[in-house]
ZAMI-875436 format. One record per residue (C-alpha): residue in three letters; x, y, z. Coordinates in steps of 0.05 Angstrom, whole numbers, padded with zeros to 5 digits, always signed. Layout:
BEGIN
ALAXYZ...
! end
This chain:
BEGIN
UNK+00753-00405+00082UNK+00741-00479+00077UNK+00785-00531+00109UNK+00823-00574+00057UNK+00804-00636+00097UNK+00731-00619+00090UNK+00737-00611+00015UNK+00772-00678+00009UNK+00720-00712+00052UNK+00664-00681+00011UNK+00694-00708-00054UNK+00704-00777-00025UNK+00632-00780+00001UNK+00608-00763-00069UNK+00648-00822-00096UNK+00695-00777-00135UNK+00765-00806-00142UNK+00818-00754-00133UNK+00893-00752-00127UNK+00924-00735-00060UNK+00978-00682-00051UNK+01038-00685-00005UNK+00997-00644+00045UNK+00941-00695+00044UNK+00988-00754+00053UNK+01027-00719+00108UNK+00961-00709+00145UNK+00944-00783+00138UNK+01013-00804+00162UNK+01016-00753+00218UNK+01081-00721+00194UNK+01099-00652+00170UNK+01100-00635+00096UNK+01173-00616+00102UNK+01186-00685+00130UNK+01155-00715+00067UNK+01204-00676+00024UNK+01263-00698+00067UNK+01242-00771+00066UNK+01232-00769-00009UNK+01307-00756-00019UNK+01338-00791+00041UNK+01292-00852+00050UNK+01239-00857-00005UNK+01220-00927+00018UNK+01188-00896+00080UNK+01134-00863+00037UNK+01076-00891-00002UNK+01083-00898-00078UNK+01073-00833-00117UNK+01079-00807-00187UNK+01094-00740-00217UNK+01042-00693-00247UNK+01083-00636-00274UNK+01131-00618-00217UNK+01087-00646-00162UNK+01082-00714-00130UNK+01012-00744-00129UNK+00984-00804-00093UNK+00924-00850-00105UNK+00883-00857-00041UNK+00873-00932-00047UNK+00948-00944-00057UNK+00965-00901+00003UNK+00915-00938+00047UNK+00941-01005+00023UNK+01012-00982+00038UNK+00992-00961+00108UNK+00957-01028+00120UNK+01018-01066+00095UNK+01063-01026+00143UNK+01016-01041+00200UNK+01021-01116+00185UNK+01097-01112+00180UNK+01101-01125+00105UNK+01141-01085+00056UNK+01108-01059-00007
! end
């Protein structure tokens, strides 16, 4: 069984743009996936911007990285 992180890294190395899932973003932020769900309803401003694809939230990698950088510099997005 392949590690999801490895699959994502492989796609990024090939230059393929892909949408991130809650699991991917939780990994980047160092929080649990269940924490993502809780934050979405209690404090959505503490998460990067997302959009819905069907019933699932999806994220654009560049937007997530820009959001993280802005948070590191103390700016709000």
